[in-house]
mmCIF file of the N, C-alpha and C atoms, coordinates in Angstrom:
data_MODEL
# 
_entry.id   MODEL 
# 
loop_
_atom_site.group_PDB 
_atom_site.id 
_atom_site.type_symbol 
_atom_site.label_atom_id 
_atom_site.label_alt_id 
_atom_site.label_comp_id 
_atom_site.label_asym_id 
_atom_site.label_entity_id 
_atom_site.label_seq_id 
_atom_site.pdbx_PDB_ins_code 
_atom_site.Cartn_x 
_atom_site.Cartn_y 
_atom_site.Cartn_z 
_atom_site.occupancy 
_atom_site.B_iso_or_equiv 
_atom_site.pdbx_formal_charge 
_atom_site.auth_seq_id 
_atom_site.auth_comp_id 
_atom_site.auth_asym_id 
_atom_site.auth_atom_id 
_atom_site.pdbx_PDB_model_num 
ATOM 1   N N  . MET A 1 1  ? -95.254  -138.877 27.174 1.00 0.00 ? 1  MET A N  1 
ATOM 2   C CA . MET A 1 1  ? -96.464  -138.434 27.822 1.00 0.00 ? 1  MET A CA 1 
ATOM 3   C C  . MET A 1 1  ? -96.515  -138.988 29.255 1.00 0.00 ? 1  MET A C  1 
ATOM 4   N N  . ASN A 1 2  ? -96.806  -138.117 30.194 1.00 0.00 ? 2  ASN A N  1 
ATOM 5   C CA . ASN A 1 2  ? -96.919  -138.537 31.588 1.00 0.00 ? 2  ASN A CA 1 
ATOM 6   C C  . ASN A 1 2  ? -98.284  -139.142 31.859 1.00 0.00 ? 2  ASN A C  1 
ATOM 7   N N  . THR A 1 3  ? -98.294  -140.183 32.659 1.00 0.00 ? 3  THR A N  1 
ATOM 8   C CA . THR A 1 3  ? -99.543  -140.777 33.101 1.00 0.00 ? 3  THR A CA 1 
ATOM 9   C C  . THR A 1 3  ? -100.023 -140.023 34.329 1.00 0.00 ? 3  THR A C  1 
ATOM 10  N N  . VAL A 1 4  ? -101.300 -139.700 34.331 1.00 0.00 ? 4  VAL A N  1 
ATOM 11  C CA . VAL A 1 4  ? -101.908 -139.034 35.481 1.00 0.00 ? 4  VAL A CA 1 
ATOM 12  C C  . VAL A 1 4  ? -102.934 -139.982 36.077 1.00 0.00 ? 4  VAL A C  1 
ATOM 13  N N  . THR A 1 5  ? -102.854 -140.165 37.391 1.00 0.00 ? 5  THR A N  1 
ATOM 14  C CA . THR A 1 5  ? -103.800 -141.023 38.095 1.00 0.00 ? 5  THR A CA 1 
ATOM 15  C C  . THR A 1 5  ? -104.546 -140.188 39.121 1.00 0.00 ? 5  THR A C  1 
ATOM 16  N N  . ILE A 1 6  ? -105.854 -140.346 39.130 1.00 0.00 ? 6  ILE A N  1 
ATOM 17  C CA . ILE A 1 6  ? -106.679 -139.667 40.130 1.00 0.00 ? 6  ILE A CA 1 
ATOM 18  C C  . ILE A 1 6  ? -107.027 -140.690 41.208 1.00 0.00 ? 6  ILE A C  1 
ATOM 19  N N  . VAL A 1 7  ? -106.655 -140.375 42.432 1.00 0.00 ? 7  VAL A N  1 
ATOM 20  C CA . VAL A 1 7  ? -106.977 -141.231 43.575 1.00 0.00 ? 7  VAL A CA 1 
ATOM 21  C C  . VAL A 1 7  ? -108.095 -140.527 44.337 1.00 0.00 ? 7  VAL A C  1 
ATOM 22  N N  . ILE A 1 8  ? -109.230 -141.216 44.460 1.00 0.00 ? 8  ILE A N  1 
ATOM 23  C CA . ILE A 1 8  ? -110.375 -140.632 45.153 1.00 0.00 ? 8  ILE A CA 1 
ATOM 24  C C  . ILE A 1 8  ? -110.552 -141.359 46.479 1.00 0.00 ? 8  ILE A C  1 
ATOM 25  N N  . GLU A 1 9  ? -110.244 -140.645 47.550 1.00 0.00 ? 9  GLU A N  1 
ATOM 26  C CA . GLU A 1 9  ? -110.389 -141.208 48.890 1.00 0.00 ? 9  GLU A CA 1 
ATOM 27  C C  . GLU A 1 9  ? -111.791 -140.901 49.388 1.00 0.00 ? 9  GLU A C  1 
ATOM 28  N N  . THR A 1 10 ? -112.524 -141.929 49.744 1.00 0.00 ? 10 THR A N  1 
ATOM 29  C CA . THR A 1 10 ? -113.850 -141.705 50.308 1.00 0.00 ? 10 THR A CA 1 
ATOM 30  C C  . THR A 1 10 ? -113.862 -141.933 51.817 1.00 0.00 ? 10 THR A C  1 
ATOM 31  N N  . LEU A 1 11 ? -112.969 -142.757 52.294 1.00 0.00 ? 11 LEU A N  1 
ATOM 32  C CA . LEU A 1 11 ? -112.910 -143.018 53.727 1.00 0.00 ? 11 LEU A CA 1 
ATOM 33  C C  . LEU A 1 11 ? -111.892 -142.138 54.432 1.00 0.00 ? 11 LEU A C  1 
ATOM 34  N N  . THR A 1 12 ? -110.951 -141.594 53.679 1.00 0.00 ? 12 THR A N  1 
ATOM 35  C CA . THR A 1 12 ? -109.882 -140.756 54.203 1.00 0.00 ? 12 THR A CA 1 
ATOM 36  C C  . THR A 1 12 ? -109.196 -141.417 55.384 1.00 0.00 ? 12 THR A C  1 
ATOM 37  N N  . THR A 1 13 ? -108.662 -142.597 55.131 1.00 0.00 ? 13 THR A N  1 
ATOM 38  C CA . THR A 1 13 ? -107.934 -143.319 56.174 1.00 0.00 ? 13 THR A CA 1 
ATOM 39  C C  . THR A 1 13 ? -106.509 -142.829 56.310 1.00 0.00 ? 13 THR A C  1 
ATOM 40  N N  . GLY A 1 14 ? -106.046 -142.100 55.292 1.00 0.00 ? 14 GLY A N  1 
ATOM 41  C CA . GLY A 1 14 ? -104.684 -141.598 55.337 1.00 0.00 ? 14 GLY A CA 1 
ATOM 42  C C  . GLY A 1 14 ? -103.661 -142.526 54.717 1.00 0.00 ? 14 GLY A C  1 
ATOM 43  N N  . THR A 1 15 ? -104.114 -143.649 54.171 1.00 0.00 ? 15 THR A N  1 
ATOM 44  C CA . THR A 1 15 ? -103.168 -144.615 53.608 1.00 0.00 ? 15 THR A CA 1 
ATOM 45  C C  . THR A 1 15 ? -102.851 -144.336 52.138 1.00 0.00 ? 15 THR A C  1 
ATOM 46  N N  . GLY A 1 16 ? -103.549 -143.414 51.521 1.00 0.00 ? 16 GLY A N  1 
ATOM 47  C CA . GLY A 1 16 ? -103.357 -143.125 50.100 1.00 0.00 ? 16 GLY A CA 1 
ATOM 48  C C  . GLY A 1 16 ? -101.953 -142.703 49.723 1.00 0.00 ? 16 GLY A C  1 
ATOM 49  N N  . PHE A 1 17 ? -101.231 -142.096 50.634 1.00 0.00 ? 17 PHE A N  1 
ATOM 50  C CA . PHE A 1 17 ? -99.893  -141.608 50.309 1.00 0.00 ? 17 PHE A CA 1 
ATOM 51  C C  . PHE A 1 17 ? -98.904  -142.730 50.049 1.00 0.00 ? 17 PHE A C  1 
ATOM 52  N N  . ASN A 1 18 ? -99.173  -143.923 50.529 1.00 0.00 ? 18 ASN A N  1 
ATOM 53  C CA . ASN A 1 18 ? -98.267  -145.040 50.283 1.00 0.00 ? 18 ASN A CA 1 
ATOM 54  C C  . ASN A 1 18 ? -98.055  -145.270 48.798 1.00 0.00 ? 18 ASN A C  1 
ATOM 55  N N  . ILE A 1 19 ? -99.108  -145.223 48.005 1.00 0.00 ? 19 ILE A N  1 
ATOM 56  C CA . ILE A 1 19 ? -98.991  -145.448 46.561 1.00 0.00 ? 19 ILE A CA 1 
ATOM 57  C C  . ILE A 1 19 ? -98.178  -144.337 45.897 1.00 0.00 ? 19 ILE A C  1 
ATOM 58  N N  . PHE A 1 20 ? -98.257  -143.128 46.414 1.00 0.00 ? 20 PHE A N  1 
ATOM 59  C CA . PHE A 1 20 ? -97.519  -142.011 45.819 1.00 0.00 ? 20 PHE A CA 1 
ATOM 60  C C  . PHE A 1 20 ? -96.015  -142.201 45.977 1.00 0.00 ? 20 PHE A C  1 
ATOM 61  N N  . TYR A 1 21 ? -95.612  -142.638 47.154 1.00 0.00 ? 21 TYR A N  1 
ATOM 62  C CA . TYR A 1 21 ? -94.189  -142.845 47.412 1.00 0.00 ? 21 TYR A CA 1 
ATOM 63  C C  . TYR A 1 21 ? -93.632  -144.022 46.622 1.00 0.00 ? 21 TYR A C  1 
ATOM 64  N N  . GLN A 1 22 ? -94.466  -145.001 46.339 1.00 0.00 ? 22 GLN A N  1 
ATOM 65  C CA . GLN A 1 22 ? -94.030  -146.176 45.595 1.00 0.00 ? 22 GLN A CA 1 
ATOM 66  C C  . GLN A 1 22 ? -93.934  -145.916 44.095 1.00 0.00 ? 22 GLN A C  1 
ATOM 67  N N  . ASN A 1 23 ? -94.534  -144.818 43.621 1.00 0.00 ? 23 ASN A N  1 
ATOM 68  C CA . ASN A 1 23 ? -94.577  -144.516 42.186 1.00 0.00 ? 23 ASN A CA 1 
ATOM 69  C C  . ASN A 1 23 ? -94.200  -143.061 41.936 1.00 0.00 ? 23 ASN A C  1 
ATOM 70  N N  . MET A 1 24 ? -93.005  -142.681 42.338 1.00 0.00 ? 24 MET A N  1 
ATOM 71  C CA . MET A 1 24 ? -92.580  -141.280 42.271 1.00 0.00 ? 24 MET A CA 1 
ATOM 72  C C  . MET A 1 24 ? -92.508  -140.734 40.841 1.00 0.00 ? 24 MET A C  1 
ATOM 73  N N  . GLY A 1 25 ? -92.415  -141.597 39.838 1.00 0.00 ? 25 GLY A N  1 
ATOM 74  C CA . GLY A 1 25 ? -92.333  -141.130 38.458 1.00 0.00 ? 25 GLY A CA 1 
ATOM 75  C C  . GLY A 1 25 ? -93.681  -140.833 37.834 1.00 0.00 ? 25 GLY A C  1 
ATOM 76  N N  . GLN A 1 26 ? -94.741  -141.056 38.561 1.00 0.00 ? 26 GLN A N  1 
ATOM 77  C CA . GLN A 1 26 ? -96.089  -140.874 38.046 1.00 0.00 ? 26 GLN A CA 1 
ATOM 78  C C  . GLN A 1 26 ? -96.727  -139.655 38.696 1.00 0.00 ? 26 GLN A C  1 
ATOM 79  N N  . LEU A 1 27 ? -97.619  -138.992 37.989 1.00 0.00 ? 27 LEU A N  1 
ATOM 80  C CA . LEU A 1 27 ? -98.327  -137.833 38.525 1.00 0.00 ? 27 LEU A CA 1 
ATOM 81  C C  . LEU A 1 27 ? -99.666  -138.271 39.102 1.00 0.00 ? 27 LEU A C  1 
ATOM 82  N N  . PHE A 1 28 ? -99.990  -137.746 40.289 1.00 0.00 ? 28 PHE A N  1 
ATOM 83  C CA . PHE A 1 28 ? -101.225 -138.100 40.971 1.00 0.00 ? 28 PHE A CA 1 
ATOM 84  C C  . PHE A 1 28 ? -102.012 -136.862 41.362 1.00 0.00 ? 28 PHE A C  1 
ATOM 85  N N  . TYR A 1 29 ? -103.313 -137.007 41.349 1.00 0.00 ? 29 TYR A N  1 
ATOM 86  C CA . TYR A 1 29 ? -104.223 -136.050 41.957 1.00 0.00 ? 29 TYR A CA 1 
ATOM 87  C C  . TYR A 1 29 ? -104.947 -136.810 43.052 1.00 0.00 ? 29 TYR A C  1 
ATOM 88  N N  . LEU A 1 30 ? -104.857 -136.322 44.270 1.00 0.00 ? 30 LEU A N  1 
ATOM 89  C CA . LEU A 1 30 ? -105.561 -136.926 45.392 1.00 0.00 ? 30 LEU A CA 1 
ATOM 90  C C  . LEU A 1 30 ? -106.810 -136.103 45.664 1.00 0.00 ? 30 LEU A C  1 
ATOM 91  N N  . PHE A 1 31 ? -107.960 -136.683 45.381 1.00 0.00 ? 31 PHE A N  1 
ATOM 92  C CA . PHE A 1 31 ? -109.229 -136.034 45.672 1.00 0.00 ? 31 PHE A CA 1 
ATOM 93  C C  . PHE A 1 31 ? -109.670 -136.517 47.050 1.00 0.00 ? 31 PHE A C  1 
ATOM 94  N N  . THR A 1 32 ? -109.884 -135.583 47.962 1.00 0.00 ? 32 THR A N  1 
ATOM 95  C CA . THR A 1 32 ? -110.271 -135.943 49.319 1.00 0.00 ? 32 THR A CA 1 
ATOM 96  C C  . THR A 1 32 ? -111.197 -134.888 49.897 1.00 0.00 ? 32 THR A C  1 
ATOM 97  N N  . LYS A 1 33 ? -112.113 -135.361 50.695 1.00 0.00 ? 33 LYS A N  1 
ATOM 98  C CA . LYS A 1 33 ? -113.057 -134.458 51.359 1.00 0.00 ? 33 LYS A CA 1 
ATOM 99  C C  . LYS A 1 33 ? -112.404 -133.764 52.549 1.00 0.00 ? 33 LYS A C  1 
ATOM 100 N N  . LYS A 1 34 ? -111.427 -134.450 53.167 1.00 0.00 ? 34 LYS A N  1 
ATOM 101 C CA . LYS A 1 34 ? -110.796 -133.922 54.379 1.00 0.00 ? 34 LYS A CA 1 
ATOM 102 C C  . LYS A 1 34 ? -109.270 -134.016 54.274 1.00 0.00 ? 34 LYS A C  1 
ATOM 103 N N  . PRO A 1 35 ? -108.649 -133.086 53.552 1.00 0.00 ? 35 PRO A N  1 
ATOM 104 C CA . PRO A 1 35 ? -107.190 -133.164 53.387 1.00 0.00 ? 35 PRO A CA 1 
ATOM 105 C C  . PRO A 1 35 ? -106.427 -133.094 54.699 1.00 0.00 ? 35 PRO A C  1 
ATOM 106 N N  . GLY A 1 36 ? -106.990 -132.454 55.704 1.00 0.00 ? 36 GLY A N  1 
ATOM 107 C CA . GLY A 1 36 ? -106.318 -132.313 56.987 1.00 0.00 ? 36 GLY A CA 1 
ATOM 108 C C  . GLY A 1 36 ? -106.108 -133.613 57.738 1.00 0.00 ? 36 GLY A C  1 
ATOM 109 N N  . LYS A 1 37 ? -106.770 -134.670 57.299 1.00 0.00 ? 37 LYS A N  1 
ATOM 110 C CA . LYS A 1 37 ? -106.562 -135.971 57.943 1.00 0.00 ? 37 LYS A CA 1 
ATOM 111 C C  . LYS A 1 37 ? -105.231 -136.596 57.545 1.00 0.00 ? 37 LYS A C  1 
ATOM 112 N N  . TYR A 1 38 ? -104.610 -136.071 56.530 1.00 0.00 ? 38 TYR A N  1 
ATOM 113 C CA . TYR A 1 38 ? -103.329 -136.606 56.067 1.00 0.00 ? 38 TYR A CA 1 
ATOM 114 C C  . TYR A 1 38 ? -102.187 -135.883 56.760 1.00 0.00 ? 38 TYR A C  1 
ATOM 115 N N  . LEU A 1 39 ? -101.340 -136.631 57.403 1.00 0.00 ? 39 LEU A N  1 
ATOM 116 C CA . LEU A 1 39 ? -100.182 -136.063 58.092 1.00 0.00 ? 39 LEU A CA 1 
ATOM 117 C C  . LEU A 1 39 ? -99.314  -135.267 57.122 1.00 0.00 ? 39 LEU A C  1 
ATOM 118 N N  . GLU A 1 40 ? -99.123  -135.789 55.921 1.00 0.00 ? 40 GLU A N  1 
ATOM 119 C CA . GLU A 1 40 ? -98.287  -135.101 54.920 1.00 0.00 ? 40 GLU A CA 1 
ATOM 120 C C  . GLU A 1 40 ? -98.857  -133.738 54.549 1.00 0.00 ? 40 GLU A C  1 
ATOM 121 N N  . VAL A 1 41 ? -100.168 -133.642 54.481 1.00 0.00 ? 41 VAL A N  1 
ATOM 122 C CA . VAL A 1 41 ? -100.807 -132.363 54.153 1.00 0.00 ? 41 VAL A CA 1 
ATOM 123 C C  . VAL A 1 41 ? -100.662 -131.401 55.323 1.00 0.00 ? 41 VAL A C  1 
ATOM 124 N N  . ARG A 1 42 ? -100.939 -131.879 56.526 1.00 0.00 ? 42 ARG A N  1 
ATOM 125 C CA . ARG A 1 42 ? -100.811 -131.015 57.716 1.00 0.00 ? 42 ARG A CA 1 
ATOM 126 C C  . ARG A 1 42 ? -99.393  -130.495 57.890 1.00 0.00 ? 42 ARG A C  1 
ATOM 127 N N  . ASN A 1 43 ? -98.408  -131.337 57.590 1.00 0.00 ? 43 ASN A N  1 
ATOM 128 C CA . ASN A 1 43 ? -97.003  -130.949 57.757 1.00 0.00 ? 43 ASN A CA 1 
ATOM 129 C C  . ASN A 1 43 ? -96.402  -130.318 56.503 1.00 0.00 ? 43 ASN A C  1 
ATOM 130 N N  . LYS A 1 44 ? -97.242  -130.135 55.481 1.00 0.00 ? 44 LYS A N  1 
ATOM 131 C CA . LYS A 1 44 ? -96.807  -129.545 54.213 1.00 0.00 ? 44 LYS A CA 1 
ATOM 132 C C  . LYS A 1 44 ? -95.627  -130.313 53.618 1.00 0.00 ? 44 LYS A C  1 
ATOM 133 N N  . GLN A 1 45 ? -95.730  -131.637 53.649 1.00 0.00 ? 45 GLN A N  1 
ATOM 134 C CA . GLN A 1 45 ? -94.696  -132.518 53.111 1.00 0.00 ? 45 GLN A CA 1 
ATOM 135 C C  . GLN A 1 45 ? -95.276  -133.393 52.001 1.00 0.00 ? 45 GLN A C  1 
ATOM 136 N N  . ILE A 1 46 ? -95.980  -132.762 51.087 1.00 0.00 ? 46 ILE A N  1 
ATOM 137 C CA . ILE A 1 46 ? -96.616  -133.474 49.985 1.00 0.00 ? 46 ILE A CA 1 
ATOM 138 C C  . ILE A 1 46 ? -95.567  -133.723 48.907 1.00 0.00 ? 46 ILE A C  1 
ATOM 139 N N  . PRO A 1 47 ? -95.451  -134.957 48.435 1.00 0.00 ? 47 PRO A N  1 
ATOM 140 C CA . PRO A 1 47 ? -94.475  -135.246 47.373 1.00 0.00 ? 47 PRO A CA 1 
ATOM 141 C C  . PRO A 1 47 ? -94.738  -134.397 46.131 1.00 0.00 ? 47 PRO A C  1 
ATOM 142 N N  . ASP A 1 48 ? -93.690  -134.102 45.371 1.00 0.00 ? 48 ASP A N  1 
ATOM 143 C CA . ASP A 1 48 ? -93.800  -133.265 44.179 1.00 0.00 ? 48 ASP A CA 1 
ATOM 144 C C  . ASP A 1 48 ? -94.726  -133.851 43.120 1.00 0.00 ? 48 ASP A C  1 
ATOM 145 N N  . ASN A 1 49 ? -94.938  -135.154 43.148 1.00 0.00 ? 49 ASN A N  1 
ATOM 146 C CA . ASN A 1 49 ? -95.761  -135.792 42.125 1.00 0.00 ? 49 ASN A CA 1 
ATOM 147 C C  . ASN A 1 49 ? -97.241  -135.852 42.506 1.00 0.00 ? 49 ASN A C  1 
ATOM 148 N N  . VAL A 1 50 ? -97.631  -135.134 43.576 1.00 0.00 ? 50 VAL A N  1 
ATOM 149 C CA . VAL A 1 50 ? -99.006  -135.203 44.073 1.00 0.00 ? 50 VAL A CA 1 
ATOM 150 C C  . VAL A 1 50 ? -99.615  -133.805 44.159 1.00 0.00 ? 50 VAL A C  1 
ATOM 151 N N  . THR A 1 51 ? -100.830 -133.687 43.642 1.00 0.00 ? 51 THR A N  1 
ATOM 152 C CA . THR A 1 51 ? -101.638 -132.485 43.823 1.00 0.00 ? 51 THR A CA 1 
ATOM 153 C C  . THR A 1 51 ? -102.850 -132.889 44.650 1.00 0.00 ? 51 THR A C  1 
ATOM 154 N N  . VAL A 1 52 ? -103.028 -132.238 45.796 1.00 0.00 ? 52 VAL A N  1 
ATOM 155 C CA . VAL A 1 52 ? -104.164 -132.539 46.673 1.00 0.00 ? 52 VAL A CA 1 
ATOM 156 C C  . VAL A 1 52 ? -105.315 -131.603 46.311 1.00 0.00 ? 52 VAL A C  1 
ATOM 157 N N  . VAL A 1 53 ? -106.483 -132.194 46.082 1.00 0.00 ? 53 VAL A N  1 
ATOM 158 C CA . VAL A 1 53 ? -107.665 -131.434 45.697 1.00 0.00 ? 53 VAL A CA 1 
ATOM 159 C C  . VAL A 1 53 ? -108.763 -131.709 46.720 1.00 0.00 ? 53 VAL A C  1 
ATOM 160 N N  . GLU A 1 54 ? -109.226 -130.649 47.366 1.00 0.00 ? 54 GLU A N  1 
ATOM 161 C CA . GLU A 1 54 ? -110.322 -130.808 48.321 1.00 0.00 ? 54 GLU A CA 1 
ATOM 162 C C  . GLU A 1 54 ? -111.639 -130.775 47.558 1.00 0.00 ? 54 GLU A C  1 
ATOM 163 N N  . VAL A 1 55 ? -112.401 -131.842 47.677 1.00 0.00 ? 55 VAL A N  1 
ATOM 164 C CA . VAL A 1 55 ? -113.678 -131.962 46.967 1.00 0.00 ? 55 VAL A CA 1 
ATOM 165 C C  . VAL A 1 55 ? -114.556 -132.950 47.733 1.00 0.00 ? 55 VAL A C  1 
ATOM 166 N N  . ASP A 1 56 ? -115.865 -132.758 47.659 1.00 0.00 ? 56 ASP A N  1 
ATOM 167 C CA . ASP A 1 56 ? -116.794 -133.680 48.318 1.00 0.00 ? 56 ASP A CA 1 
ATOM 168 C C  . ASP A 1 56 ? -116.801 -134.997 47.547 1.00 0.00 ? 56 ASP A C  1 
ATOM 169 N N  . THR A 1 57 ? -116.038 -135.956 48.021 1.00 0.00 ? 57 THR A N  1 
ATOM 170 C CA . THR A 1 57 ? -115.886 -137.229 47.314 1.00 0.00 ? 57 THR A CA 1 
ATOM 171 C C  . THR A 1 57 ? -117.096 -138.138 47.463 1.00 0.00 ? 57 THR A C  1 
ATOM 172 N N  . THR A 1 58 ? -118.080 -137.717 48.250 1.00 0.00 ? 58 THR A N  1 
ATOM 173 C CA . THR A 1 58 ? -119.301 -138.510 48.372 1.00 0.00 ? 58 THR A CA 1 
ATOM 174 C C  . THR A 1 58 ? -120.320 -138.143 47.302 1.00 0.00 ? 58 THR A C  1 
ATOM 175 N N  . ASN A 1 59 ? -119.993 -137.123 46.500 1.00 0.00 ? 59 ASN A N  1 
ATOM 176 C CA . ASN A 1 59 ? -120.907 -136.643 45.472 1.00 0.00 ? 59 ASN A CA 1 
ATOM 177 C C  . ASN A 1 59 ? -120.273 -136.854 44.099 1.00 0.00 ? 59 ASN A C  1 
ATOM 178 N N  . GLU A 1 60 ? -120.768 -137.823 43.364 1.00 0.00 ? 60 GLU A N  1 
ATOM 179 C CA . GLU A 1 60 ? -120.192 -138.187 42.072 1.00 0.00 ? 60 GLU A CA 1 
ATOM 180 C C  . GLU A 1 60 ? -120.167 -137.009 41.098 1.00 0.00 ? 60 GLU A C  1 
ATOM 181 N N  . LYS A 1 61 ? -121.229 -136.221 41.061 1.00 0.00 ? 61 LYS A N  1 
ATOM 182 C CA . LYS A 1 61 ? -121.302 -135.084 40.141 1.00 0.00 ? 61 LYS A CA 1 
ATOM 183 C C  . LYS A 1 61 ? -120.231 -134.032 40.483 1.00 0.00 ? 61 LYS A C  1 
ATOM 184 N N  . THR A 1 62 ? -120.044 -133.792 41.767 1.00 0.00 ? 62 THR A N  1 
ATOM 185 C CA . THR A 1 62 ? -119.034 -132.825 42.206 1.00 0.00 ? 62 THR A CA 1 
ATOM 186 C C  . THR A 1 62 ? -117.633 -133.295 41.815 1.00 0.00 ? 62 THR A C  1 
ATOM 187 N N  . VAL A 1 63 ? -117.371 -134.577 41.985 1.00 0.00 ? 63 VAL A N  1 
ATOM 188 C CA . VAL A 1 63 ? -116.064 -135.139 41.620 1.00 0.00 ? 63 VAL A CA 1 
ATOM 189 C C  . VAL A 1 63 ? -115.842 -134.994 40.116 1.00 0.00 ? 63 VAL A C  1 
ATOM 190 N N  . TYR A 1 64 ? -116.838 -135.364 39.317 1.00 0.00 ? 64 TYR A N  1 
ATOM 191 C CA . TYR A 1 64 ? -116.688 -135.273 37.863 1.00 0.00 ? 64 TYR A CA 1 
ATOM 192 C C  . TYR A 1 64 ? -116.495 -133.822 37.431 1.00 0.00 ? 64 TYR A C  1 
ATOM 193 N N  . THR A 1 65 ? -117.225 -132.902 38.052 1.00 0.00 ? 65 THR A N  1 
ATOM 194 C CA . THR A 1 65 ? -117.071 -131.486 37.714 1.00 0.00 ? 65 THR A CA 1 
ATOM 195 C C  . THR A 1 65 ? -115.654 -131.013 38.010 1.00 0.00 ? 65 THR A C  1 
ATOM 196 N N  . LYS A 1 66 ? -115.098 -131.445 39.133 1.00 0.00 ? 66 LYS A N  1 
ATOM 197 C CA . LYS A 1 66 ? -113.729 -131.051 39.495 1.00 0.00 ? 66 LYS A CA 1 
ATOM 198 C C  . LYS A 1 66 ? -112.729 -131.625 38.493 1.00 0.00 ? 66 LYS A C  1 
ATOM 199 N N  . ILE A 1 67 ? -112.930 -132.880 38.084 1.00 0.00 ? 67 ILE A N  1 
ATOM 200 C CA . ILE A 1 67 ? -112.056 -133.495 37.078 1.00 0.00 ? 67 ILE A CA 1 
ATOM 201 C C  . ILE A 1 67 ? -112.099 -132.671 35.793 1.00 0.00 ? 67 ILE A C  1 
ATOM 202 N N  . LYS A 1 68 ? -113.290 -132.294 35.395 1.00 0.00 ? 68 LYS A N  1 
ATOM 203 C CA . LYS A 1 68 ? -113.469 -131.493 34.179 1.00 0.00 ? 68 LYS A CA 1 
ATOM 204 C C  . LYS A 1 68 ? -112.823 -130.115 34.334 1.00 0.00 ? 68 LYS A C  1 
ATOM 205 N N  . ASP A 1 69 ? -113.047 -129.465 35.485 1.00 0.00 ? 69 ASP A N  1 
ATOM 206 C CA . ASP A 1 69 ? -112.473 -128.132 35.736 1.00 0.00 ? 69 ASP A CA 1 
ATOM 207 C C  . ASP A 1 69 ? -110.945 -128.154 35.675 1.00 0.00 ? 69 ASP A C  1 
ATOM 208 N N  . LEU A 1 70 ? -110.344 -129.248 36.117 1.00 0.00 ? 70 LEU A N  1 
ATOM 209 C CA . LEU A 1 70 ? -108.884 -129.379 36.099 1.00 0.00 ? 70 LEU A CA 1 
ATOM 210 C C  . LEU A 1 70 ? -108.353 -129.805 34.729 1.00 0.00 ? 70 LEU A C  1 
ATOM 211 N N  . GLY A 1 71 ? -109.254 -130.089 33.796 1.00 0.00 ? 71 GLY A N  1 
ATOM 212 C CA . GLY A 1 71 ? -108.836 -130.515 32.455 1.00 0.00 ? 71 GLY A CA 1 
ATOM 213 C C  . GLY A 1 71 ? -108.309 -131.938 32.412 1.00 0.00 ? 71 GLY A C  1 
ATOM 214 N N  . LEU A 1 72 ? -108.709 -132.739 33.383 1.00 0.00 ? 72 LEU A N  1 
ATOM 215 C CA . LEU A 1 72 ? -108.199 -134.113 33.459 1.00 0.00 ? 72 LEU A CA 1 
ATOM 216 C C  . LEU A 1 72 ? -109.059 -135.122 32.720 1.00 0.00 ? 72 LEU A C  1 
ATOM 217 N N  . ASN A 1 73 ? -110.152 -134.645 32.129 1.00 0.00 ? 73 ASN A N  1 
ATOM 218 C CA . ASN A 1 73 ? -111.034 -135.560 31.418 1.00 0.00 ? 73 ASN A CA 1 
ATOM 219 C C  . ASN A 1 73 ? -110.680 -135.676 29.940 1.00 0.00 ? 73 ASN A C  1 
ATOM 220 N N  . GLU A 1 74 ? -109.667 -134.956 29.508 1.00 0.00 ? 74 GLU A N  1 
ATOM 221 C CA . GLU A 1 74 ? -109.268 -135.003 28.104 1.00 0.00 ? 74 GLU A CA 1 
ATOM 222 C C  . GLU A 1 74 ? -108.191 -136.048 27.898 1.00 0.00 ? 74 GLU A C  1 
ATOM 223 N N  . VAL A 1 75 ? -108.321 -136.788 26.820 1.00 0.00 ? 75 VAL A N  1 
ATOM 224 C CA . VAL A 1 75 ? -107.341 -137.822 26.481 1.00 0.00 ? 75 VAL A CA 1 
ATOM 225 C C  . VAL A 1 75 ? -106.570 -137.361 25.268 1.00 0.00 ? 75 VAL A C  1 
ATOM 226 N N  . ASN A 1 76 ? -105.244 -137.399 25.382 1.00 0.00 ? 76 ASN A N  1 
ATOM 227 C CA . ASN A 1 76 ? -104.392 -137.045 24.249 1.00 0.00 ? 76 ASN A CA 1 
ATOM 228 C C  . ASN A 1 76 ? -103.904 -138.308 23.580 1.00 0.00 ? 76 ASN A C  1 
ATOM 229 N N  . PRO A 1 77 ? -104.037 -138.373 22.234 1.00 0.00 ? 77 PRO A N  1 
ATOM 230 C CA . PRO A 1 77 ? -103.568 -139.589 21.531 1.00 0.00 ? 77 PRO A CA 1 
ATOM 231 C C  . PRO A 1 77 ? -102.072 -139.760 21.581 1.00 0.00 ? 77 PRO A C  1 
# 
């Protein structure tokens, strides 16, 4: 079973990609309000283990709804 980690950027400093490169065997979802602030996104050089999701990260309900819509709230034994 693959581990999925959701990284929620609220400041969008652009440093989130460092963790993705350090853990290439893990699957990540990057939730960000402003994906264009990331050089990797602008240059279309997103690692294969990362899915970028544009969502208002300042709104907890919106974030939870997106997690649910993506089916990431289910736990498999």
